[in-house]
C-alpha positions as CSV (number, residue, x, y, z in Angstrom):
1,M,6.3,21.0,-25.5
2,K,6.9,18.3,-28.4
3,P,5.6,15.0,-26.1
4,L,8.3,13.1,-28.3
5,S,11.1,15.6,-27.2
6,S,11.6,14.6,-23.7
7,R,12.8,11.3,-22.0
8,L,11.7,12.4,-18.6
9,P,9.1,9.3,-18.4
10,D,11.8,6.7,-19.3
11,L,14.3,8.0,-16.8
12,T,11.7,8.7,-14.1
13,L,10.8,5.1,-14.1
14,L,14.1,3.6,-13.8
15,F,14.8,6.3,-10.8
16,V,11.3,5.0,-9.4
17,V,11.8,1.1,-9.6
18,L,15.9,1.5,-8.4
19,F,14.6,3.8,-5.6
20,T,11.8,1.5,-4.5
21,A,14.1,-2.1,-5.0
22,A,16.4,-0.5,-2.7
23,Y,14.0,0.7,0.1
24,F,12.3,-2.6,-0.2
25,L,16.0,-4.2,0.3
26,L,17.1,-1.8,2.9
27,T,14.2,-1.3,5.3
28,H,12.5,-4.9,5.5
29,E,11.7,-5.9,8.8
30,G,10.1,-9.2,8.4
31,L,6.8,-9.8,9.6
32,Y,4.7,-6.7,10.8
33,D,1.9,-8.0,12.5
34,L,-1.2,-11.0,12.5
35,D,-2.3,-10.3,9.0
36,D,0.7,-10.9,7.0
37,Y,1.6,-13.7,9.2
38,F,-2.0,-15.1,8.3
39,Y,-1.8,-14.6,4.5
40,A,1.9,-16.3,4.4
41,R,0.5,-19.3,6.4
42,Y,-2.5,-19.6,4.1
43,A,0.0,-19.2,1.1
44,H,2.1,-22.3,2.7
45,Q,-1.1,-24.3,3.1
46,L,-1.8,-23.7,-0.5
47,A,1.4,-24.7,-1.5
48,S,1.4,-27.6,0.6
49,G,-2.0,-28.9,-0.6
50,T,-3.4,-28.5,2.9
51,F,-5.7,-25.4,2.1
52,H,-9.1,-26.0,3.1
53,V,-12.6,-23.6,1.7
54,T,-14.8,-24.7,4.0
55,P,-15.8,-22.2,6.6
56,D,-15.4,-22.4,10.3
57,P,-18.0,-25.1,11.1
58,Q,-18.9,-23.4,14.7
59,G,-19.1,-19.9,12.9
60,L,-16.8,-18.4,15.2
61,L,-14.1,-17.3,12.5
62,H,-13.9,-13.3,12.2
63,D,-11.2,-13.6,9.3
64,P,-12.3,-12.3,6.3
65,L,-8.4,-12.8,5.0
66,K,-8.8,-16.2,3.9
67,E,-10.9,-15.2,1.2
68,R,-8.2,-12.8,-0.4
69,W,-7.1,-15.7,-2.9
70,L,-5.1,-13.3,-5.0
71,I,-3.3,-11.8,-2.0
72,F,-1.9,-15.5,-0.7
73,G,-2.4,-17.2,-4.1
74,P,0.6,-15.8,-5.9
75,V,2.5,-16.3,-2.8
76,A,2.0,-19.6,-2.7
77,L,3.4,-20.1,-6.1
78,L,6.5,-18.1,-5.4
79,Y,7.0,-20.7,-2.0
80,R,6.8,-23.6,-4.8
81,V,9.2,-22.1,-6.9
82,F,12.1,-20.4,-4.7
83,G,11.1,-21.6,-1.0
84,I,9.9,-20.0,2.2
85,S,11.3,-16.8,3.2
86,I,10.4,-13.2,4.1
87,I,11.5,-11.9,0.5
88,T,9.7,-14.3,-1.3
89,T,6.9,-13.7,1.1
90,T,6.6,-10.0,-0.1
91,L,7.9,-10.3,-3.0
92,W,4.2,-10.2,-4.9
93,P,3.4,-6.9,-3.0
94,L,6.5,-5.3,-4.7
95,L,5.6,-6.5,-8.2
96,C,2.5,-5.1,-7.8
97,T,3.7,-1.8,-6.7
98,L,6.2,-1.6,-9.3
99,G,3.5,-2.8,-11.9
100,C,1.5,0.5,-11.1
101,S,4.5,2.4,-12.3
102,V,5.1,0.3,-15.6
103,L,1.3,0.9,-16.1
104,I,1.4,4.6,-15.7
105,W,4.8,4.6,-18.1
106,L,3.3,2.9,-21.0
107,Q,0.2,4.9,-20.9
108,Y,1.4,8.2,-21.1
109,R,5.1,8.4,-21.8
110,R,4.5,9.3,-25.1
111,R,1.0,11.1,-25.4
112,E,1.6,12.8,-21.6
113,P,4.9,12.7,-20.7
114,V,4.9,15.3,-17.8
115,V,2.1,13.6,-16.5
116,A,3.5,10.1,-16.6
117,A,6.7,11.6,-15.0
118,G,5.0,13.5,-12.3
119,A,2.5,10.6,-11.4
120,L,5.3,8.2,-11.4
121,L,6.9,10.4,-8.8
122,L,3.8,11.2,-6.9
123,L,2.9,7.9,-6.3
124,G,6.0,5.7,-6.4
125,L,7.8,7.7,-4.2
126,H,4.9,8.1,-1.4
127,Y,6.3,7.0,1.8
128,F,3.3,4.7,2.3
129,T,3.3,3.2,-1.0
130,L,7.3,2.4,-0.6
131,N,6.4,1.2,3.1
132,L,3.7,-1.2,2.0
133,T,6.0,-3.1,-0.4
134,N,7.6,-4.9,2.6
135,Y,4.7,-6.5,4.1
136,L,1.8,-9.2,2.7
137,Y,-0.7,-6.7,3.1
138,P,-3.6,-6.5,0.3
139,D,-3.3,-2.9,-0.3
140,N,-0.7,-2.3,-3.0
141,I,-1.8,-5.1,-4.5
142,L,-5.3,-3.9,-4.9
143,M,-4.2,-0.8,-5.9
144,F,-2.5,-2.6,-9.1
145,W,-5.9,-4.4,-9.6
146,C,-7.6,-0.9,-9.4
147,L,-5.2,0.6,-11.5
148,C,-5.8,-2.0,-14.2
149,C,-9.6,-1.8,-13.8
150,A,-9.7,2.1,-14.5
151,L,-7.2,1.8,-17.4
152,A,-9.6,-0.9,-19.1
153,L,-12.7,1.0,-18.5
154,L,-10.8,4.4,-20.0
155,Q,-9.0,2.4,-23.0
156,G,-12.2,0.1,-23.5
157,R,-14.7,3.2,-23.8
158,Q,-12.7,4.6,-26.5
159,A,-11.6,1.7,-28.3
160,T,-12.7,1.2,-31.7
161,R,-12.0,-2.3,-32.1
162,N,-12.3,-5.3,-30.0
163,Q,-14.7,-3.5,-27.3
164,I,-16.0,-6.7,-26.3
165,G,-12.7,-8.2,-25.2
166,W,-12.1,-4.9,-23.2
167,G,-15.4,-5.3,-21.7
168,V,-14.7,-8.9,-20.7
169,G,-11.5,-7.9,-19.3
170,F,-12.6,-5.3,-17.2
171,A,-15.3,-7.5,-15.6
172,A,-12.2,-10.1,-14.8
173,L,-9.8,-7.4,-13.7
174,N,-12.6,-5.9,-11.2
175,F,-13.2,-9.8,-10.0
176,A,-8.9,-9.9,-9.4
177,A,-9.5,-7.1,-7.2
178,L,-12.4,-8.2,-5.1
179,L,-10.7,-11.5,-4.8
180,S,-7.9,-9.2,-3.5
181,K,-9.5,-7.0,-1.0
182,E,-13.3,-5.8,-0.8
183,T,-12.8,-2.3,-1.1
184,I,-12.4,-2.3,-4.8
185,V,-16.3,-1.1,-4.2
186,Y,-14.8,2.4,-3.9
187,Y,-14.3,2.5,-7.4
188,L,-18.4,1.4,-7.9
189,P,-19.9,5.0,-7.9
190,F,-17.4,5.9,-10.6
191,Y,-18.4,3.1,-12.8
192,L,-22.2,3.8,-12.3
193,G,-21.8,7.4,-13.2
194,V,-19.8,6.5,-16.1
195,L,-22.1,4.2,-17.6
196,G,-25.1,6.6,-16.8
197,L,-23.4,9.3,-18.9
198,D,-22.9,6.8,-21.7
199,I,-26.3,6.0,-21.4
200,F,-27.9,9.6,-21.3
201,R,-25.4,10.4,-24.6
202,R,-26.8,7.1,-26.3
203,R,-23.5,5.5,-26.8
204,P,-22.9,2.5,-24.3
205,G,-21.5,-0.1,-26.9
206,K,-20.4,-3.2,-27.0
207,F,-17.9,-2.3,-24.2
208,W,-20.4,-2.4,-21.5
209,V,-22.7,-5.2,-23.0
210,A,-19.9,-7.3,-22.6
211,A,-19.0,-6.1,-19.3
212,S,-22.1,-6.3,-17.6
213,L,-22.7,-10.0,-19.1
214,S,-19.4,-11.2,-18.4
215,G,-19.6,-9.5,-14.9
216,T,-22.8,-11.2,-14.3
217,V,-21.7,-14.7,-15.3
218,I,-18.3,-14.5,-13.1
219,L,-20.3,-13.2,-10.1
220,A,-22.8,-15.7,-10.3
221,G,-20.2,-18.3,-10.9
222,Y,-18.4,-17.1,-7.4
223,L,-21.6,-17.1,-5.4
224,A,-22.6,-20.6,-6.4
225,F,-18.9,-21.8,-5.3
226,Y,-19.9,-20.3,-1.8
227,Q,-23.3,-22.0,-2.3
228,V,-21.9,-25.5,-2.8
229,F,-18.7,-24.9,-0.1
230,T,-20.5,-23.3,2.9
231,H,-24.2,-23.5,2.2
232,D,-24.3,-19.9,2.1
233,A,-23.9,-17.8,-1.6
234,L,-23.3,-14.7,0.5
235,Y,-20.9,-16.3,2.8
236,R,-18.2,-13.3,2.4
237,I,-20.6,-10.4,2.9
238,H,-21.8,-12.1,5.8
239,L,-18.1,-12.7,7.0
240,I,-17.6,-9.3,6.8
241,E,-20.6,-8.4,8.6
242,H,-19.5,-10.6,11.3
243,T,-16.3,-9.0,11.7
244,N,-17.6,-5.6,11.8
245,E,-20.0,-6.9,14.8
246,F,-17.2,-8.2,16.6
247,L,-15.3,-5.0,16.4
248,K,-18.4,-2.6,16.9
249,E,-17.1,-1.8,20.2
250,G,-14.7,0.6,18.8
251,N,-16.7,1.8,15.8
252,F,-17.9,5.7,15.7
253,L,-21.2,4.9,16.5
254,L,-21.1,2.5,19.4
255,G,-17.7,3.0,20.7
256,N,-16.5,6.6,19.5
257,R,-19.6,8.6,19.1
258,T,-18.5,12.1,19.9
259,A,-15.8,11.8,17.0
260,L,-18.3,11.1,14.6
261,L,-18.8,15.0,13.3
262,A,-15.1,15.2,13.0
263,R,-14.2,12.0,11.2
264,I,-17.0,13.4,8.3
265,T,-15.9,16.7,8.3
266,Y,-12.1,18.0,8.6
267,Q,-10.5,15.0,9.9
268,P,-9.8,12.8,6.8
269,L,-8.4,16.3,5.0
270,S,-6.0,16.7,7.8
271,F,-4.9,13.0,7.6
272,L,-4.2,13.0,3.7
273,V,-2.0,16.1,4.0
274,G,-0.8,14.7,7.2
275,I,0.5,11.4,5.2
276,G,2.3,13.7,2.8
277,L,-0.6,13.8,0.0
278,G,-0.7,17.5,0.5
279,A,1.0,17.8,-2.7
280,A,-0.6,15.6,-5.0
281,L,-4.0,17.1,-3.4
282,L,-2.8,20.3,-4.5
283,L,-1.9,19.6,-7.9
284,A,-5.1,18.0,-8.4
285,L,-6.9,20.9,-7.7
286,A,-4.8,22.6,-10.0
287,A,-5.8,20.3,-12.8
288,A,-9.6,20.8,-12.3
289,F,-8.9,24.3,-12.6
290,G,-7.1,24.3,-15.5
291,R,-10.2,23.1,-18.1
292,R,-8.6,24.9,-20.8
293,Q,-5.3,22.9,-21.2
294,N,-7.1,19.5,-20.1
295,Q,-9.2,19.6,-23.3
296,H,-9.0,16.7,-25.5
297,S,-7.1,14.7,-22.2
298,D,-7.6,12.2,-19.9
299,A,-7.6,14.7,-17.3
300,G,-11.5,14.8,-16.5
301,F,-11.7,10.6,-16.0
302,W,-8.8,10.6,-13.3
303,L,-10.1,13.7,-11.8
304,G,-13.5,11.9,-11.6
305,L,-12.3,8.8,-10.6
306,A,-10.4,10.7,-7.8
307,F,-13.0,12.5,-6.7
308,T,-15.5,9.9,-6.0
309,T,-12.9,7.4,-4.5
310,L,-12.2,10.2,-2.2
311,A,-15.6,11.1,-1.2
312,F,-16.2,7.2,-0.6
313,Y,-13.6,7.3,1.8
314,W,-14.7,10.2,3.3
315,L,-17.9,9.4,3.9
316,G,-18.3,5.6,3.5
317,S,-19.0,3.1,5.6
318,T,-17.2,-0.5,6.4
319,S,-20.7,-2.4,6.9
320,L,-24.0,-2.4,5.1
321,T,-26.1,-2.6,8.3
322,Q,-24.3,0.0,10.2
323,Y,-22.8,3.3,9.5
324,N,-19.3,3.2,10.4
325,P,-16.7,5.4,8.5
326,I,-13.7,3.7,7.1
327,T,-10.6,3.9,9.4
328,L,-8.1,6.6,8.8
329,L,-5.0,4.3,8.2
330,P,-2.5,5.2,5.5
331,R,-3.1,1.7,3.6
332,M,-6.8,2.2,3.3
333,T,-6.0,5.1,0.9
334,T,-4.0,3.2,-1.9
335,P,-7.2,2.6,-4.2
336,L,-7.3,6.6,-4.1
337,L,-3.6,7.3,-5.0
338,P,-3.5,6.3,-8.6
339,P,-6.4,8.5,-10.0
340,L,-4.9,11.0,-7.5
341,C,-1.6,10.9,-8.4
342,L,-2.4,11.1,-12.5
343,A,-4.9,14.1,-11.8
344,A,-1.7,15.9,-10.3
345,G,0.1,14.6,-13.1
346,F,-2.1,16.8,-15.2
347,G,-1.8,19.5,-12.6
348,L,1.9,19.7,-13.0
349,R,1.7,19.5,-16.8
350,N,-0.5,22.4,-16.7
351,F,2.3,24.3,-14.9
352,V,5.1,23.6,-16.6
353,R,3.3,24.4,-19.8
354,S,2.1,27.9,-18.8
355,G,3.6,28.9,-15.5
356,R,0.4,29.9,-14.0
357,G,-0.9,29.2,-10.8
358,G,2.6,28.6,-9.1
359,G,1.8,31.0,-6.4
360,W,-1.3,29.3,-5.2
361,L,0.5,26.0,-4.7
362,T,3.5,28.2,-3.1
363,L,0.7,29.1,-0.6
364,G,-1.3,25.7,-0.4
365,L,2.3,24.1,0.5
366,L,3.5,26.5,3.2
367,L,0.1,26.1,5.0
368,G,0.3,22.6,4.9
369,A,3.9,23.1,6.2
370,G,2.7,25.3,9.1
371,W,-0.3,23.3,9.9
372,L,1.8,20.3,10.6
373,H,4.8,21.7,11.7
374,N,6.6,18.3,11.9
375,S,8.8,16.3,9.4
376,V,6.5,16.1,6.7
377,S,6.4,20.1,6.9
378,V,10.1,19.5,5.0
379,I,8.8,18.2,2.2
380,Y,6.1,20.6,1.6
381,G,8.4,23.5,2.3
382,G,10.8,22.1,0.1
383,L,8.2,22.0,-3.1
384,A,6.8,25.4,-1.9
385,L,10.6,26.7,-2.5
386,Y,10.6,25.3,-5.8
387,F,7.3,26.2,-6.9
388,A,7.7,30.1,-5.4
389,G,11.4,30.2,-7.2
390,A,9.8,28.5,-10.9
391,T,7.1,31.1,-10.3
392,G,9.5,34.1,-10.2
393,L,11.7,32.7,-12.9
394,A,9.0,32.4,-15.3
395,A,7.6,35.9,-14.6
396,L,11.0,37.1,-15.6
397,T,10.8,35.6,-19.3
398,L,8.1,38.4,-19.4
399,L,10.2,41.4,-19.0
400,G,12.5,40.5,-22.1
401,P,12.3,39.0,-25.5
402,P,11.7,35.3,-24.6
403,A,14.5,34.3,-26.8
404,T,16.9,35.9,-24.5
405,S,16.1,33.8,-21.5
406,P,17.6,30.4,-21.1
407,A,15.3,27.5,-21.6
408,W,15.2,26.1,-18.2
409,R,13.6,29.7,-17.3
410,R,10.7,29.7,-19.6
411,P,7.7,27.6,-19.1
412,G,6.8,25.1,-22.2
413,T,10.1,24.0,-22.9
414,T,11.9,20.6,-21.6
415,P,14.5,21.9,-19.5
416,F,11.7,23.9,-17.3
417,A,9.8,20.5,-16.9
418,A,12.8,18.6,-16.1
419,L,13.6,20.7,-13.5
420,A,10.1,20.6,-12.3
421,V,10.4,16.8,-12.4
422,L,13.9,17.2,-10.5
423,A,12.2,19.5,-7.9
424,L,9.3,16.9,-7.3
425,A,11.9,13.6,-7.1
426,A,14.2,15.6,-4.4
427,G,11.4,16.8,-2.2
428,L,9.4,13.4,-2.3
429,A,12.7,11.2,-1.8
430,V,13.4,13.1,1.4
431,R,11.2,10.8,3.7
432,P,11.9,7.6,2.4
433,L,15.7,8.4,2.6
434,Y,15.6,8.8,6.2
435,F,14.2,5.7,6.8
436,M,16.3,4.0,4.8
437,Q,19.4,5.0,6.6
438,K,17.5,4.1,10.1
439,P,18.9,1.2,12.1
440,S,16.3,-1.7,12.0
441,V,13.6,-2.0,14.4
442,S,13.0,-5.5,14.5
443,A,16.5,-7.2,13.7
444,H,14.5,-10.0,11.5
445,F,17.7,-11.1,9.6
446,A,20.0,-11.5,12.6
447,Q,17.2,-13.3,14.5
448,Q,16.8,-15.5,11.7
449,R,20.2,-16.3,11.2
450,V,20.4,-17.3,15.1
451,L,17.6,-19.4,14.6
452,Q,18.9,-21.7,11.7
453,Q,22.4,-21.6,13.2
454,H,21.5,-22.6,16.5
455,L,17.9,-23.6,17.1
456,S,17.5,-26.0,14.0
457,A,17.3,-30.0,14.1
458,P,18.7,-32.0,16.0
459,A,18.4,-29.3,18.7
460,R,15.9,-30.5,21.4
461,G,14.0,-28.4,24.2
462,V,12.2,-25.5,25.0
463,V,13.2,-22.1,23.9
464,F,11.7,-18.9,25.8
465,V,11.0,-15.9,23.6
466,D,9.0,-12.7,23.6
467,D,5.5,-12.2,23.3
468,F,5.8,-11.2,19.6
469,L,7.9,-13.8,18.4
470,I,5.6,-16.2,20.2
471,G,2.8,-15.8,17.9
472,N,4.9,-16.6,14.3
473,Y,7.7,-18.6,15.1
474,D,7.0,-21.2,12.9
475,F,7.2,-18.7,9.9
476,S,10.9,-18.7,10.6
477,Y,11.0,-22.6,10.2
478,G,9.2,-22.2,6.7
479,F,5.7,-23.2,9.1
480,R,7.7,-26.5,9.9
481,V,9.4,-26.4,13.2
482,P,11.5,-29.3,14.4
483,A,9.9,-31.9,16.3
484,G,12.2,-31.6,19.3
485,L,11.6,-27.7,19.9
486,R,8.7,-26.2,22.0
487,F,8.8,-22.8,22.1
488,R,7.4,-20.8,25.0
489,R,6.7,-17.0,26.5
490,Y,9.3,-15.5,28.9
491,A,6.5,-15.7,31.6
492,A,6.4,-19.3,31.5
493,A,10.0,-19.8,32.9
494,D,9.3,-21.7,35.9
495,S,6.9,-24.1,34.3
496,G,9.0,-25.5,31.6
497,R,10.0,-29.0,32.3
498,L,12.8,-30.9,30.3
499,A,13.1,-34.2,29.4
500,P,16.4,-36.1,29.3
501,G,18.8,-35.2,26.4
502,E,16.5,-31.6,26.1
503,R,18.3,-28.2,26.7
504,A,16.5,-24.6,27.5
505,W,17.6,-21.3,25.5
506,L,16.7,-17.6,26.0
507,L,16.3,-15.8,22.8
508,L,16.6,-12.2,23.6
509,N,15.9,-9.6,20.7
510,R,16.7,-6.4,22.3
511,S,15.1,-4.5,18.8
512,T,12.1,-6.2,19.6
513,L,12.0,-5.1,23.3
514,T,12.3,-1.4,22.2
515,N,10.1,-1.3,19.4
516,D,7.4,1.6,19.9
517,E,4.9,-0.3,18.1
518,L,5.1,-3.3,20.1
519,T,6.0,-1.6,23.6
520,R,2.9,0.5,23.0
521,K,0.6,-3.0,24.1
522,L,2.6,-6.1,23.6
523,I,5.9,-6.0,25.1
524,R,5.6,-4.7,28.9
525,Y,9.4,-5.7,29.8
526,S,12.9,-4.5,29.4
527,A,15.7,-6.3,28.5
528,A,17.2,-6.3,32.0
529,E,13.8,-7.6,33.0
530,V,14.2,-10.8,31.1
531,L,17.7,-11.6,31.9
532,A,16.9,-10.9,35.7
533,R,14.2,-13.6,35.2
534,F,17.2,-16.2,33.9
535,P,19.8,-15.6,36.3
536,T,21.5,-18.7,35.6
537,R,22.5,-18.4,31.9
538,Q,25.3,-18.9,29.2
539,L,25.8,-16.6,26.2
540,V,25.7,-19.0,23.2
541,A,25.4,-16.7,20.4
542,Q,25.2,-12.6,19.4
543,D,24.1,-11.3,15.8
544,G,23.8,-7.6,16.3
545,K,21.0,-7.0,18.8
546,V,20.0,-10.7,19.0
547,E,21.3,-12.8,21.9
548,L,21.0,-16.6,22.3
549,Y,21.5,-17.8,25.9
550,R,21.9,-21.8,27.4
551,V,19.9,-21.4,30.6
552,Q,19.2,-23.8,33.6
C-alpha cells in the first residue's frame, strides 16, 4: 500500500471533527457537578481580577482544583472575549479534544495513513472522549498535553537538528500538563525507561540534557513560587495528601480492603472492556505480535507508552503515603487513550496489509460481547462481524489469481483499508449516536432561558429551587446574581419572609427531578411532592420541562 495514495486520514479527520462538534452541541447538559462549577468560578475570578493564590489560612482546604491553572486559565480568557456561558465554559475541553485529532493527523497522515485513520476513530469516537467535551473537567485537556509530550519525546529523540529546542519544549509541555492535572505522572515510568535505554545505548544526546536542565529550572521556579505565596514549597503535594486523608474512609485499604485484590487483578480489564476500549486493546495486542511489520515504525514507542501507562493505572496509587489504587472511572483513563489508540492503529494497519490475525480479533471481540452482554456488546459484535467477513474475503483471494479478485477483497490495497476504516467508524459511532438523539436529562438551556427572561433585574424576592441548582445558580447569572434576588431550597418554603415589593417564585425543572444521577443521592423528592408544598401558585412561564410559578 503506497502511503501517499490514500486520503483516508483527511476524510477521517473531517468526519471526526464534524461528529465531535455535533455531539458537543446536541448532547450538552450544562454543569455536571461541583468540579466544573469550581473551575468556572475560578475562571471568573481570574477574568475579573479577584483570584487569590494564597492558601486557606485555616488549612482546611481540601481542593487541589485551584492549582490546575491551565484548566481555568484559558477559560478566563474566553470569558473576557465572549462572556460567560456554558458554551464558552466548555469550549476549551472541546478544542483540546479536537487538538488531539489534529496532532495525530499531522504526525501520521503521510507516513502511516491507516494508522492515522484508525487512531483518529478509536480516540475521537470513543464515547467518553466525546462525553468529556461537554464538561469543564481536566481530563481531555490533560490528554491533549499528554499527546503533545509524547510527540515531543518521539520527535526530539529522532531529530537531527535543534535537539535543544525539542528538549526545552518537552520540559515545558510536561509542565503545562502538570498545571492541568497531576496524573501526567502516569508517563514518568516510560520517560525514565526511555532515558535509561538511551544512556545504555550511549546516545542520550542534547535532547535529554536540554530537557533535564530546563525541567529542573522550571520545577525550581514552580517550587519557589509556592514557597513565596504559601510558605510551603511542596504545598501542592501536601494539598493532594490532605485530600487523600480527607477521603481515606472510602479507599481500598481503610474502607474497602476486601475489594483490593479484585481491584488490582481482573477489575481493570473488566472495566476497560466495559467502557468500550476492548477493540483498541485487541488491536494494540495485534500490533505487539506483529513485530516484523512494525520494523522501522513508531509502533514500539506507542506500545511501550501504552503498556507502562496501563500498568500505572492498574497498580498505581493516588497517594505517596498510603496505597490507594486509582479509581476506575472512564475519565481517569485519558492519559492512556492516545498511546493505546495509536498502538491500535498499527494493529489495524498490520491487518489490512496482510489480512492475518482477523480470526483472533473476531474471537476476542465476540468474547467481549458475550462477557458484557449489554449495549456495548453491540459495538463489539458489529466489529467482530466485520473482521470475520474481511478475513473470509481475504482467504478467498488465495484460491484464485489475485488479479481476478476485486481490490476491496485483497489485503494491501487502499479499498480494503478504506472498508476497514468505514467498518470501524460505523461500529464506534453507534453509542454516541444513541446519546445524540436522546432527550435532555437536565433541560439546562430551557432553564437558562426562563431565568434570563423572568428572573433577572429588576425582579426582587425569593426563588425556591432544587438541591442541585441551589449550589450553582450564580453561574446562570455569570456569577453576578441580581441584588434583589435570593435563592432558597424547596425545604425552606415555610421560612421565607418577603419585604414590601418582593415576590416569591417556584422554579421547577422536571428533568432535574428525574435525572438518575441526581435522584440516587441528591434529589429525594418528586415534582408532585414539590408542587404539594406550594399549594397556592400561579404558572408564569413554561419552557419544555421547566416551569416557573408565582407563589404566595
